[in-house]
C-alpha positions as CSV (number, residue, x, y, z in Angstrom):
1,E,0.3,0.1,-0.2
2,V,1.2,3.4,-1.1
3,Q,1.9,6.3,1.9
4,L,2.7,9.7,1.8
5,V,2.8,10.9,5.7
6,E,3.6,13.8,6.3
7,S,5.0,16.2,9.0
8,G,6.6,19.5,10.5
9,G,3.6,21.7,10.2
10,G,2.7,24.1,12.3
11,L,2.2,28.2,13.6
12,V,5.3,30.4,13.0
13,Q,6.0,33.4,13.1
14,A,6.4,35.7,9.7
15,G,10.6,36.0,9.5
16,G,10.4,32.4,11.0
17,S,10.9,28.5,9.6
18,L,10.1,25.7,9.6
19,R,10.6,21.7,7.8
20,L,8.6,19.8,6.2
21,S,8.9,16.1,5.7
22,C,7.4,13.7,3.5
23,A,8.1,9.8,4.5
24,A,7.1,7.3,1.3
25,S,6.6,3.8,1.7
26,G,4.3,1.5,-0.7
27,F,6.3,2.1,-3.6
28,T,10.2,2.3,-5.6
29,F,11.5,5.6,-4.4
30,D,13.9,6.0,-6.3
31,D,12.0,5.5,-9.9
32,Y,9.8,8.9,-8.8
33,A,9.1,12.4,-8.0
34,I,8.0,14.2,-5.0
35,G,6.2,17.4,-4.9
36,W,5.5,19.6,-2.6
37,F,2.1,22.0,-3.0
38,R,-0.5,24.4,-1.1
39,Q,-3.6,24.8,-0.5
40,A,-4.8,27.9,1.3
41,P,-8.3,28.8,2.1
42,G,-10.9,29.9,-0.6
43,K,-8.2,29.6,-3.2
44,E,-6.8,27.0,-5.4
45,R,-3.9,24.1,-5.0
46,E,-0.4,25.1,-6.5
47,G,2.2,23.2,-6.8
48,V,5.6,24.2,-4.6
49,S,8.1,22.6,-5.6
50,Y,9.5,19.7,-6.7
51,I,12.2,16.3,-7.1
52,R,13.7,13.4,-9.0
53,T,14.9,11.3,-6.5
54,D,16.9,9.9,-8.8
55,D,19.2,12.4,-10.6
56,R,17.6,15.3,-7.8
57,V,17.0,17.8,-10.2
58,T,15.0,19.9,-8.5
59,S,11.8,23.0,-9.5
60,Y,10.4,25.5,-7.8
61,A,7.6,27.4,-8.1
62,P,8.9,31.8,-8.4
63,S,6.2,32.5,-5.4
64,V,8.8,30.3,-3.3
65,R,12.4,30.3,-5.3
66,G,15.1,31.4,-2.9
67,R,13.3,30.4,0.2
68,F,12.0,27.5,0.0
69,T,14.8,24.2,-0.5
70,I,13.8,20.7,-0.9
71,R,16.5,17.3,-1.2
72,S,15.3,14.2,-1.4
73,D,17.2,11.9,1.2
74,N,16.6,8.1,-0.9
75,T,18.0,6.6,2.7
76,K,15.2,7.2,4.6
77,N,12.7,7.6,1.7
78,T,11.9,11.4,2.8
79,V,11.5,14.1,1.0
80,Y,12.0,17.4,3.0
81,L,10.8,21.1,1.8
82,Q,13.4,23.8,4.3
83,M,10.7,26.8,4.4
84,N,13.3,29.9,5.9
85,S,12.0,33.9,5.1
86,L,7.9,32.6,5.6
87,K,5.4,35.4,4.7
88,P,1.2,34.5,6.2
89,E,0.8,34.5,2.6
90,D,2.4,30.6,3.0
91,T,-0.3,29.9,5.4
92,A,-2.2,26.7,4.0
93,V,-2.1,23.3,4.4
94,Y,0.8,21.6,2.0
95,Y,0.6,18.1,0.4
96,C,3.0,16.0,-0.6
97,A,2.7,13.7,-3.7
98,A,4.3,11.5,-5.6
99,A,4.6,10.3,-9.5
100,D,6.4,7.9,-11.4
101,A,8.6,9.8,-13.0
102,R,10.9,6.9,-15.0
103,S,9.6,7.8,-18.7
104,W,10.0,11.9,-17.7
105,Y,12.2,14.3,-18.6
106,G,13.1,16.3,-15.9
107,V,10.9,16.9,-13.4
108,S,7.0,17.6,-14.1
109,V,5.3,20.5,-11.7
110,A,1.5,19.4,-13.7
111,Q,-0.7,18.7,-10.1
112,Y,-2.2,15.3,-12.6
113,D,0.9,13.7,-13.2
114,Y,1.3,13.2,-9.5
115,E,-1.0,9.7,-8.7
116,Y,0.1,9.6,-4.9
117,W,-1.4,12.2,-2.7
118,G,-0.9,12.4,1.3
119,Q,-3.7,13.6,3.7
120,G,-1.5,17.0,4.4
121,T,-0.2,19.3,7.1
122,Q,-1.5,22.6,7.9
123,V,1.0,25.6,7.7
124,T,0.4,28.8,9.6
125,V,2.6,32.0,9.6
126,S,1.2,35.0,12.1
127,S,2.2,38.5,10.7
């Protein structure tokens, strides 16, 4: 059974940092890409950051580039999202998702490419 479990969310003041974790099981981790997505109240879900776990190719949304860093620890089947310089507009439920990336060139930022999803973790940034 495929499982993605997010953790690390919480309440932080603007300018602060959080590190989210996405622990994966039930599939061959090295064959997959992991994406982080978020959904704020009243808004559509949007992509944040993505990584191929085989060659560590990454991609970031413009709104988080330079503040967020994604990395993969293949020994632990876990992807981390380090979030620095947080802003109130980063407040959202953050989801990780997995996609079989063996046929990809690069990493996909399209939500419909990601077939497995976690339950999400809440991040709240106060001003």
